[in-house]
BALOBA-1460 file (C-alpha; in Angstrom, 3 decimals):
// residues 201
<rec num="1" residu="x" x="19.165" y="10.375" z="8.522"/>
<rec num="2" residu="x" x="21.044" y="8.135" z="6.107"/>
<rec num="3" residu="x" x="19.911" y="4.930" z="7.560"/>
<rec num="4" residu="x" x="16.266" y="6.490" z="7.647"/>
<rec num="5" residu="x" x="16.381" y="7.260" z="3.802"/>
<rec num="6" residu="x" x="17.872" y="3.849" z="2.615"/>
<rec num="7" residu="x" x="15.009" y="1.885" z="4.988"/>
<rec num="8" residu="x" x="12.494" y="4.313" z="3.256"/>
<rec num="9" residu="x" x="13.663" y="4.079" z="-0.261"/>
<rec num="10" residu="x" x="14.152" y="0.362" z="-0.144"/>
<rec num="11" residu="x" x="10.698" y="-0.103" z="1.441"/>
<rec num="12" residu="x" x="9.045" y="1.810" z="-1.299"/>
<rec num="13" residu="x" x="10.916" y="0.043" z="-4.072"/>
<rec num="14" residu="x" x="10.052" y="-3.342" z="-2.601"/>
<rec num="15" residu="x" x="6.340" y="-2.233" z="-2.087"/>
<rec num="16" residu="x" x="5.763" y="-1.185" z="-5.656"/>
<rec num="17" residu="x" x="7.205" y="-4.530" z="-6.602"/>
<rec num="18" residu="x" x="4.993" y="-6.514" z="-4.751"/>
<rec num="19" residu="x" x="1.928" y="-4.668" z="-5.853"/>
<rec num="20" residu="x" x="3.087" y="-5.216" z="-9.551"/>
<rec num="21" residu="x" x="3.320" y="-9.097" z="-8.348"/>
<rec num="22" residu="x" x="0.058" y="-9.371" z="-6.981"/>
<rec num="23" residu="x" x="-1.526" y="-7.478" z="-9.998"/>
<rec num="24" residu="x" x="0.024" y="-10.081" z="-12.112"/>
<rec num="25" residu="x" x="-1.095" y="-13.064" z="-10.041"/>
<rec num="26" residu="x" x="-4.584" y="-12.449" z="-11.046"/>
<rec num="27" residu="x" x="-5.888" y="-13.588" z="-7.767"/>
<rec num="28" residu="x" x="-6.991" y="-10.323" z="-6.408"/>
<rec num="29" residu="x" x="-5.238" y="-7.377" z="-4.807"/>
<rec num="30" residu="x" x="-5.618" y="-5.449" z="-1.531"/>
<rec num="31" residu="x" x="-8.586" y="-3.196" z="-1.157"/>
<rec num="32" residu="x" x="-6.968" y="0.225" z="-2.177"/>
<rec num="33" residu="x" x="-5.534" y="-1.828" z="-5.361"/>
<rec num="34" residu="x" x="-8.855" y="-3.002" z="-6.060"/>
<rec num="35" residu="x" x="-9.876" y="0.568" z="-6.395"/>
<rec num="36" residu="x" x="-6.577" y="1.426" z="-8.443"/>
<rec num="37" residu="x" x="-7.308" y="-1.345" z="-10.799"/>
<rec num="38" residu="x" x="-10.917" y="-0.416" z="-11.458"/>
<rec num="39" residu="x" x="-10.108" y="3.056" z="-11.989"/>
<rec num="40" residu="x" x="-7.182" y="2.224" z="-14.530"/>
<rec num="41" residu="x" x="-9.633" y="0.079" z="-16.377"/>
<rec num="42" residu="x" x="-12.150" y="2.601" z="-16.849"/>
<rec num="43" residu="x" x="-9.611" y="5.525" z="-17.738"/>
<rec num="44" residu="x" x="-6.573" y="5.578" z="-20.221"/>
<rec num="45" residu="x" x="-4.028" y="6.019" z="-17.224"/>
<rec num="46" residu="x" x="-1.769" y="3.161" z="-16.123"/>
<rec num="47" residu="x" x="-2.076" y="1.344" z="-12.745"/>
<rec num="48" residu="x" x="0.875" y="3.414" z="-11.335"/>
<rec num="49" residu="x" x="-0.374" y="6.691" z="-12.570"/>
<rec num="50" residu="x" x="-3.777" y="5.890" z="-10.852"/>
<rec num="51" residu="x" x="-1.847" y="5.206" z="-7.525"/>
<rec num="52" residu="x" x="0.012" y="8.328" z="-7.641"/>
<rec num="53" residu="x" x="-3.150" y="10.446" z="-8.613"/>
<rec num="54" residu="x" x="-5.099" y="8.618" z="-5.833"/>
<rec num="55" residu="x" x="-2.171" y="9.622" z="-3.573"/>
<rec num="56" residu="x" x="-2.184" y="12.797" z="-4.211"/>
<rec num="57" residu="x" x="-6.144" y="13.162" z="-3.951"/>
<rec num="58" residu="x" x="-5.924" y="11.454" z="-0.307"/>
<rec num="59" residu="x" x="-3.245" y="13.796" z="0.814"/>
<rec num="60" residu="x" x="-5.826" y="16.646" z="0.002"/>
<rec num="61" residu="x" x="-8.014" y="15.139" z="2.832"/>
<rec num="62" residu="x" x="-5.283" y="15.760" z="5.254"/>
<rec num="63" residu="x" x="-5.703" y="19.413" z="4.811"/>
<rec num="64" residu="x" x="-9.012" y="19.574" z="6.794"/>
<rec num="65" residu="x" x="-7.415" y="17.085" z="9.200"/>
<rec num="66" residu="x" x="-4.247" y="18.858" z="9.990"/>
<rec num="67" residu="x" x="-2.142" y="16.627" z="9.257"/>
<rec num="68" residu="x" x="1.541" y="17.185" z="8.137"/>
<rec num="69" residu="x" x="3.194" y="15.011" z="5.625"/>
<rec num="70" residu="x" x="6.850" y="14.058" z="6.009"/>
<rec num="71" residu="x" x="9.586" y="13.340" z="3.501"/>
<rec num="72" residu="x" x="8.465" y="9.580" z="3.552"/>
<rec num="73" residu="x" x="4.917" y="10.578" z="2.917"/>
<rec num="74" residu="x" x="5.524" y="12.467" z="-0.369"/>
<rec num="75" residu="x" x="8.128" y="9.935" z="-1.613"/>
<rec num="76" residu="x" x="5.371" y="7.365" z="-1.081"/>
<rec num="77" residu="x" x="3.132" y="9.138" z="-3.234"/>
<rec num="78" residu="x" x="5.561" y="9.077" z="-6.097"/>
<rec num="79" residu="x" x="7.899" y="6.102" z="-5.869"/>
<rec num="80" residu="x" x="5.460" y="3.307" z="-5.514"/>
<rec num="81" residu="x" x="3.262" y="4.345" z="-8.599"/>
<rec num="82" residu="x" x="6.644" y="4.553" z="-10.860"/>
<rec num="83" residu="x" x="8.010" y="1.229" z="-9.290"/>
<rec num="84" residu="x" x="4.667" y="-0.780" z="-9.870"/>
<rec num="85" residu="x" x="4.305" y="0.488" z="-13.474"/>
<rec num="86" residu="x" x="8.012" y="-0.468" z="-14.165"/>
<rec num="87" residu="x" x="7.252" y="-4.113" z="-12.486"/>
<rec num="88" residu="x" x="4.272" y="-4.470" z="-14.607"/>
<rec num="89" residu="x" x="6.297" y="-3.686" z="-17.697"/>
<rec num="90" residu="x" x="8.873" y="-6.230" z="-17.123"/>
<rec num="91" residu="x" x="6.863" y="-8.880" z="-15.204"/>
<rec num="92" residu="x" x="4.509" y="-11.033" z="-17.432"/>
<rec num="93" residu="x" x="1.115" y="-12.122" z="-16.005"/>
<rec num="94" residu="x" x="0.992" y="-15.832" z="-14.315"/>
<rec num="95" residu="x" x="-0.219" y="-18.189" z="-16.816"/>
<rec num="96" residu="x" x="-0.582" y="-21.351" z="-14.641"/>
<rec num="97" residu="x" x="-2.248" y="-21.965" z="-11.263"/>
<rec num="98" residu="x" x="1.320" y="-22.628" z="-9.488"/>
<rec num="99" residu="x" x="2.793" y="-19.354" z="-10.779"/>
<rec num="100" residu="x" x="-0.445" y="-17.337" z="-9.682"/>
<rec num="101" residu="x" x="-0.254" y="-18.810" z="-6.402"/>
<rec num="102" residu="x" x="3.521" y="-18.292" z="-5.962"/>
<rec num="103" residu="x" x="3.327" y="-14.269" z="-7.431"/>
<rec num="104" residu="x" x="0.455" y="-13.853" z="-4.983"/>
<rec num="105" residu="x" x="2.020" y="-15.516" z="-1.734"/>
<rec num="106" residu="x" x="5.338" y="-13.916" z="-2.490"/>
<rec num="107" residu="x" x="3.772" y="-10.435" z="-3.205"/>
<rec num="108" residu="x" x="1.966" y="-10.256" z="0.063"/>
<rec num="109" residu="x" x="4.909" y="-11.328" z="2.161"/>
<rec num="110" residu="x" x="7.265" y="-8.815" z="0.310"/>
<rec num="111" residu="x" x="4.486" y="-6.116" z="0.762"/>
<rec num="112" residu="x" x="4.593" y="-6.994" z="4.735"/>
<rec num="113" residu="x" x="8.403" y="-6.649" z="4.327"/>
<rec num="114" residu="x" x="8.362" y="-3.287" z="2.530"/>
<rec num="115" residu="x" x="5.932" y="-1.797" z="5.011"/>
<rec num="116" residu="x" x="8.261" y="-2.658" z="7.826"/>
<rec num="117" residu="x" x="10.967" y="-1.134" z="6.217"/>
<rec num="118" residu="x" x="9.073" y="2.155" z="5.248"/>
<rec num="119" residu="x" x="7.124" y="2.533" z="8.347"/>
<rec num="120" residu="x" x="10.379" y="1.684" z="10.279"/>
<rec num="121" residu="x" x="12.447" y="4.467" z="8.693"/>
<rec num="122" residu="x" x="10.044" y="6.924" z="10.730"/>
<rec num="123" residu="x" x="9.895" y="9.764" z="8.066"/>
<rec num="124" residu="x" x="6.224" y="9.975" z="7.815"/>
<rec num="125" residu="x" x="3.123" y="7.693" z="7.142"/>
<rec num="126" residu="x" x="1.947" y="6.915" z="3.735"/>
<rec num="127" residu="x" x="-0.823" y="9.019" z="2.416"/>
<rec num="128" residu="x" x="-3.590" y="6.446" z="3.262"/>
<rec num="129" residu="x" x="-2.095" y="5.500" z="6.743"/>
<rec num="130" residu="x" x="-2.264" y="9.370" z="7.331"/>
<rec num="131" residu="x" x="-5.754" y="9.551" z="6.463"/>
<rec num="132" residu="x" x="-6.869" y="6.650" z="8.805"/>
<rec num="133" residu="x" x="-4.703" y="8.150" z="11.787"/>
<rec num="134" residu="x" x="-5.763" y="11.629" z="10.990"/>
<rec num="135" residu="x" x="-9.438" y="10.399" z="11.477"/>
<rec num="136" residu="x" x="-8.486" y="8.428" z="14.339"/>
<rec num="137" residu="x" x="-7.146" y="11.449" z="16.241"/>
<rec num="138" residu="x" x="-10.652" y="13.090" z="15.937"/>
<rec num="139" residu="x" x="-11.888" y="10.365" z="18.421"/>
<rec num="140" residu="x" x="-12.813" y="7.581" z="16.067"/>
<rec num="141" residu="x" x="-11.459" y="4.107" z="16.991"/>
<rec num="142" residu="x" x="-8.494" y="3.168" z="14.576"/>
<rec num="143" residu="x" x="-10.155" y="-0.441" z="13.700"/>
<rec num="144" residu="x" x="-13.476" y="1.397" z="12.907"/>
<rec num="145" residu="x" x="-11.912" y="3.970" z="10.654"/>
<rec num="146" residu="x" x="-9.536" y="1.538" z="8.897"/>
<rec num="147" residu="x" x="-12.226" y="-1.159" z="8.177"/>
<rec num="148" residu="x" x="-14.831" y="1.507" z="6.949"/>
<rec num="149" residu="x" x="-12.337" y="3.140" z="4.641"/>
<rec num="150" residu="x" x="-11.193" y="-0.186" z="3.364"/>
<rec num="151" residu="x" x="-14.911" y="-1.671" z="2.566"/>
<rec num="152" residu="x" x="-15.678" y="1.497" z="0.796"/>
<rec num="153" residu="x" x="-12.698" y="1.640" z="-1.455"/>
<rec num="154" residu="x" x="-12.848" y="-2.283" z="-2.094"/>
<rec num="155" residu="x" x="-16.544" y="-1.949" z="-2.920"/>
<rec num="156" residu="x" x="-16.027" y="1.095" z="-5.424"/>
<rec num="157" residu="x" x="-13.008" y="-0.702" z="-7.016"/>
<rec num="158" residu="x" x="-15.138" y="-4.109" z="-7.408"/>
<rec num="159" residu="x" x="-18.069" y="-1.835" z="-8.985"/>
<rec num="160" residu="x" x="-15.352" y="-0.497" z="-11.128"/>
<rec num="161" residu="x" x="-14.117" y="-3.883" z="-12.226"/>
<rec num="162" residu="x" x="-10.922" y="-4.414" z="-10.145"/>
<rec num="163" residu="x" x="-10.012" y="-7.923" z="-9.155"/>
<rec num="164" residu="x" x="-11.259" y="-9.196" z="-5.809"/>
<rec num="165" residu="x" x="-10.288" y="-13.017" z="-4.949"/>
<rec num="166" residu="x" x="-8.330" y="-14.939" z="-2.803"/>
<rec num="167" residu="x" x="-5.485" y="-12.517" z="-2.831"/>
<rec num="168" residu="x" x="-7.503" y="-9.900" z="-1.440"/>
<rec num="169" residu="x" x="-8.636" y="-11.944" z="1.572"/>
<rec num="170" residu="x" x="-4.772" y="-13.287" z="2.071"/>
<rec num="171" residu="x" x="-3.751" y="-9.567" z="1.941"/>
<rec num="172" residu="x" x="-6.239" y="-8.485" z="4.236"/>
<rec num="173" residu="x" x="-5.679" y="-11.319" z="6.975"/>
<rec num="174" residu="x" x="-1.795" y="-11.240" z="6.557"/>
<rec num="175" residu="x" x="-0.638" y="-7.852" z="5.868"/>
<rec num="176" residu="x" x="-1.054" y="-6.778" z="9.579"/>
<rec num="177" residu="x" x="0.753" y="-9.501" z="11.315"/>
<rec num="178" residu="x" x="3.554" y="-9.477" z="8.503"/>
<rec num="179" residu="x" x="3.980" y="-5.805" z="8.889"/>
<rec num="180" residu="x" x="4.287" y="-5.730" z="12.896"/>
<rec num="181" residu="x" x="6.891" y="-8.739" z="12.441"/>
<rec num="182" residu="x" x="8.958" y="-6.807" z="10.213"/>
<rec num="183" residu="x" x="8.578" y="-3.715" z="12.027"/>
<rec num="184" residu="x" x="10.345" y="-5.270" z="15.085"/>
<rec num="185" residu="x" x="12.904" y="-5.920" z="12.718"/>
<rec num="186" residu="x" x="13.714" y="-2.816" z="10.906"/>
<rec num="187" residu="x" x="12.605" y="-0.063" z="13.117"/>
<rec num="188" residu="x" x="15.662" y="1.900" z="14.235"/>
<rec num="189" residu="x" x="15.933" y="1.739" z="18.106"/>
<rec num="190" residu="x" x="16.106" y="5.374" z="18.528"/>
<rec num="191" residu="x" x="13.061" y="6.524" z="16.098"/>
<rec num="192" residu="x" x="9.675" y="6.355" z="17.097"/>
<rec num="193" residu="x" x="7.238" y="5.012" z="14.283"/>
<rec num="194" residu="x" x="4.883" y="7.294" z="12.807"/>
<rec num="195" residu="x" x="2.196" y="5.033" z="11.640"/>
<rec num="196" residu="x" x="0.745" y="1.659" z="12.392"/>
<rec num="197" residu="x" x="0.640" y="-0.941" z="9.866"/>
<rec num="198" residu="x" x="-2.082" y="-0.797" z="7.449"/>
<rec num="199" residu="x" x="-3.362" y="-2.424" z="4.492"/>
<rec num="200" residu="x" x="-3.302" y="0.633" z="2.516"/>
<rec num="201" residu="x" x="-0.222" y="1.576" z="-0.002"/>
């Protein structure tokens, strides 16, 4: 359990930092974070607060799906939002093209690393991953469920003013292979993983 908790919390810490890096790069964020960003722009709440509120809302959708959260699920719902807000407080927005690309690429790679860490801990999927796997368990193909959910949240976030750009495309294309790579590095040999890599936080 000690090893699991270390992987979990280091992963969630790095995940929150990676989201902050992508936001400050200004080149676009992942589909769920386009929604988070759009909601933050339309409310008085911070980006991190929106992440937490959205996580709780998604967890409520687990109830009819009869999904059970783990320690990692609850930690995911809270820690990432707190860390991303702290990151946005200390990391200034990128002001040059080079710094934008550097932050964006680093953020995507770090997100893949963080995903491998927290999923590798085997302590429960994140709220958004659990929604995907819960729907898939009802007979829907995982790829269809994942694509459908992310297209809906991306469209809603874009309509609300969230940033869609090359970073969004890079995230969508790279996060799966990166997460799979790092899962191979960090999954403890005696632990089953509880969710497959997803582009959702």
